[in-house]
C-alpha positions in Angstrom: -8.8 -47.6 -48.9 -9.6 -47.7 -45.2 -6.3 -46.0 -44.4 -7.2 -43.0 -46.6 -10.6 -42.6 -44.9 -8.9 -42.7 -41.5 -6.3 -40.0 -42.5 -9.0 -37.7 -44.0 -10.2 -36.3 -40.6 -6.6 -35.5 -39.6 -6.1 -33.6 -42.9 -9.2 -31.5 -42.1 -8.2 -30.6 -38.6 -5.2 -28.3 -39.4 -7.4 -26.6 -42.0 -10.1 -26.0 -39.5 -7.6 -24.7 -37.0 -6.2 -22.4 -39.7 -9.7 -21.1 -40.6 -10.6 -20.5 -36.9 -7.3 -18.6 -36.4 -7.8 -16.6 -39.6 -11.4 -15.7 -38.7 -10.4 -14.7 -35.2 -7.7 -12.4 -36.6 -10.1 -11.0 -39.3 -12.7 -10.3 -36.6 -10.1 -8.4 -34.5 -9.0 -6.4 -37.5 -12.6 -5.6 -38.5 -13.5 -4.7 -34.9 -10.6 -2.2 -34.8 -11.5 -0.8 -38.2 -15.1 -0.4 -37.1 -14.0 1.5 -34.0 -11.9 3.8 -36.0 -14.7 4.5 -38.5 -17.1 5.2 -35.7 -14.7 7.7 -34.2 -14.3 9.4 -37.6 -18.0 9.6 -38.1 -18.5 11.0 -34.6 -15.8 13.6 -35.2 -17.4 14.6 -38.5 -20.9 14.9 -36.9 -19.5 17.1 -34.2 -17.9 19.4 -36.8 -21.1 19.4 -38.8 -23.1 20.4 -35.7 -20.6 23.2 -34.9 -20.9 24.5 -38.4 -24.7 24.5 -38.2 -24.7 26.2 -34.8 -22.3 28.8 -36.1 -24.6 29.5 -39.1 -27.6 29.9 -36.8 -25.7 32.4 -34.6 -24.3 34.3 -37.5 -27.2 33.8 -39.9 
């Protein structure tokens, strides 16, 4: 039984490394997605402002 207890931490180490790598990759993906969504929102806001300004001038 002592051998099983000694091996257990070694079994968890690769899983921990895998999770850290997965989370780092996921964080990078979400950071990129967040930047793209912010750019889209900014572009839409600019278009909305242009439409409103155009309506005010032509209104």
